[in-house]
N, C-alpha and C positions, 0 to 999 in steps of 0.2 A: 616465498618473497622475503628479501630482507627488507625491514622496515627501519630504516634512519629517520629516528624521532627529530633530528635538528636538522631535517632537508626535505620538508613537504614538497617543495616546488621540484625538488630532481626527480623525486621518489614518484610523484603523481606523471611528470612527463614520460618516464621511464615506461611506468605501467600504460599511461593512456595509450603509449605506441605499442606494446605489446598484445593490449587488448582491442586495439581498434578494427570495428566492423565497416568502417566506411568505405564505400564502395561495394560491400559485397552483396547487396540488391538493388546496384544500379543509382546513378546520381539522382535519381528522382525519388529515390525512397521517403517514404513519410509514415512507417510503420516498425522500423528497427525489429526488434528481437520478436515480435509478434509475427515476424513472418516464417519464424519455426513450428509455430500452430496453424498447421495445415486439417484439411479436411478428415484425413486418417487420425490426426490427434483427436479429432472431436468426437469421430466414432469411437474410439477409446477411450474416450473419458465419457462418453454416454453410457457405455456398456457398464459401467461401474455402477449406477444405478439399479440397486438389488431391493432392497426394504422400503424406498420411497420416502425415507426420513429425510427432513431439510432443516438447514440452520442458516438463519441470517449473520452475516459476519461485519455488520455494521453498528457501529455504535449509534446512539438516537441523536438528531439534530435538533436541538433546543437550547435553550439559556445556560442549560447546567453541564455545559461540554468545557474542555479544557483551555480554551485560548484566554491569554490574558493581553492583546492588543499588540504582540511583538509584530511589528511590519503591517500594522494595521489587520490583522487577523483577528476578527472577535467571533463569538460564538452566534450562532442562528438568531435572528429575530423574527419571530413568526406574529403576525398582525392580522386578526378577521377583519374582512372588509364588509361583510354582510353577515348576521347572526341570527339565530332563533330569536331573538328579542324583537328582531326586524321585523321578522314576519309576523310575529305574534302581534305587534302594533298595527300591522295592515300597511306600513308605509313602504313596502318594496315595489308595489303598483303593478302587482301581477294579477292576472284574473282568476277566477273559480277557486280562490283560496290557497292556491299552490304558493308555497315559500321556499326560499332556500340559503343555504351560507357559501360565501366564497371567503378565502384567505390568500395571502402574499405573503413570502420569506425572501427576508435580506441577508446574505450571508457570502464572505468570502469561498473561493469554490475549494480551497483546501484547508478548512477549518474543522473538518471532522474527517470518517473514514473517504478515504480518497486515493486517486491515482495521480502521480506526477508524468505530466505529459512530457513529449521529447524536447518542446521549448521551452522546459524549466530551468535547466540549469547550462550554462556554457563555460567552455574553458577558452580563457584568453581571447575571449571575444567569438569563439567559434561553436555553433549550433551544431547538433546531429548530422552528420556525413561531411562536416566539415564548411558547410554553410556558415557565410559572415551573419553573425546573430542579429545585427544591425538591420538586415534584410530579411530575417526570418520573423521577429517578433517587433511588432511597433507600437505605437497608442491604438491600432485597429485591431491588434490581437496579433496570434499567431499565425502568420498569412501561407505558411509552408505546411507543417506539420501540426495545425490545429488538432486538438483531441476529437473532434468530429471524426476525424480519418479510421479510428481506432473503435469507434462503436460498434461495428458488426461482429469484431471478430474475437472478443475477449470471453471465450467459452470453450472449456475444454477441460483436461484431466488435470485436478487439483492433488497436491499434495501437501498435507501437514507435517512438518517438522517440529515438534514440541522439545525443542531443546531445554525450556525451562522445565520441564518434567525428567528428561533425561541427566540432565547436566547440574540441574538447578538443585535446590535443595529448600525444605520450610515451606513457604508459603503461610497461609492462615485462613480464618475463615472469612467469608464474604458477607457482608452486613447486610445484601439485599437477600441472597440466598439462604445463610447459615451454612452452606455447603465448605467444605476443606478443599483450596484450590490446587491444583496440579503442579506445584513446583515452581519456583521462581529464580531468573539470574538478578544477582545484583546491579546496581546502578553502576556503571562504568565496565561490566563485564563485555569483553571483546569475542564475538562467537567467530572460530577460526574455521577454515576448510574441515580441519580434522573434528570438528565439533560437529558440522553439518553433516559428514560422512559417517560419524559413528551415531546420531541420532537417526539417520536414515537406516542404518544398519539394525539398530534396536527396533524400529519400526518394521522392519521386514518389507520396506520399500524401496524402490529405486527411484534417482531422480535424472532426468534427461531432458533430449531434445523435445520442445514445445511444452512442456510442464509448466503450470502456474504453482510456484510455491509459496506458501504461507508460513512462516518462522514464530512461532510462539515462543516470547521468552516470560510471560508472566508479569510484566510490569503492569499492565492494564489492570488487572485483577489486584495488583498490590495497591494502585491509585485509586479504585473503587473502595478497596477497603481503609486507606487513610487518608483519603484526600488527594484533590489533583496535584497539589504542591507545585512544582516545577515540571511538571508531566511534558509541557508543551514548552520544549528549548531547553529543559536542564538536561542534567545526568542521567543518562540512560544506558541499559544494555542495549544490544546490537552488532552488526556485521563488523567484523576487523577490516580494513583497508586491505590488508593480505588476501582476503576473501575475491579480490578482482579476478584474479586468474580463473578461479571455479566459476563466478557467474558468466565468465566469458566462455571456457571451455565447456561447460555443460549444456551450454545451448538452450537454456529455459527461456520460456516466452517471458516471463514476468514474475515476481515476486514482491512479497507484501509483509509487514510485521505487524505485530500490535504496540508499537512505539511511534513518537510523535515523528521521529527523523531517520527510521530505516537503521543508521549506522550507529555505531559505539560513541556515547559521549560521554565526558569529553572525547573529542577525536585524538587519535594517538599521535598527533603530530603535535609539537611545540606551535604555538600561533597558526592554528590549522581552523578550517570552517567547513563543514561536511564534504572531505577530500574524496570521500568513495563515491558520493553525489557526481562529484566531476569529472570522474571517469567513466561511470556507471550509464549517465544519462546521456552527454555528448558523444561519448565514443563507442560505448558497447551499444548504444540504442537501447536501453532495458528499460522496459515499462516496471515503475516501483510504487507500490503501495505503502501507505502509512495508515495507523490508527485503527487497523482492523480488530474486531471482536471475534478473538478465537475461543473463548473459554467454553462455550457449549460444545462445539465441535470438538475440542479438544478433549473434553470430559466423554462424550461417546465415542469416539476414538480408542480412548484409555480401557473403556469396556469390550467395545468388539474386537479392539485388534487391528481394525483398518484403518488406513492411515491415506488412504487415496479415494478418491470420490470424483463427481461431476461438479464443474464450478462454472457459475458464469458470473461475470462482474463488469458488465458494461458499462463504460462511462457515459454520462450525458451527450447527447451531439451538441455541444455547446460551440459553435462556430468561433473558431479561432482562439479557443480557452488553451492555457498551458497545464490546466489540471480540471480534477472533474470528481464531485461527490459520486459516491456510489454505493449500492446497496449489495452486496457480494452474497449469492446464494449457492449453498453446498449442499449436493444431494446425494446421499449415500444407498 
């Protein structure tokens, strides 16, 4: 793909037309590329469980997260409603000495490890499958492609592409574990199709129809080592706009990264904002994950040389939501 930095409008339009999946699964479709993840693919993924070791790919949901208030995105606020103190004072009103604790959390649905739903991004007023955005997402939520529709389906063969380890350099020592990180890409590094295919070859894995692909850049490891800084919305390594054809042609079910915005930032066009999102979500129908913690999984894969695994990453079935927090679990 030829990328004209001065013409984002034209390049996005041409790429959207070339990569469109509109109508591929019928006019009523609400799953997009998750249609590629069928029963056979889940059986294939389940057969990859050999050692029984599991990894959470989620950041923690607490006030120490990366959010700084952009678009009113804040870090989670966790509040206790009932505590052990209340129980000890005997003011809970329960019989025979029983006590308990309750709590509540308030947070934007896309403040930490999460999926972008199909109603999250529009292109010129068009949502996934060519629907009018104003008829899809209203003040009542996503009335058509709410993320609750995806809740039963996001489980299958996961593939790690550790581009940071294969292409990147350096890294550093984690403040929390004291261990050396597995290579990192610098902010602003655009991951191309060539980088993705070279990484897959280095790992000895194939990527194809129905796979859930997770791409490690190493940026999260760097943020943990040096502080959040502008991790949320600032410069970052990520997928190049030119990977749109690969995302479409590979027929993967979903893709996630360890960065805030999935695609390279600053974006590759002048005066552009998240142009790959503008193609991938409303036109390809691709499920995109962001802010995944891939460090422990990547370390294990580097040791045993196995970069495929069973992966389950169901969104919360929040009716009408355009995104959802998740706790992805990889099992090897």
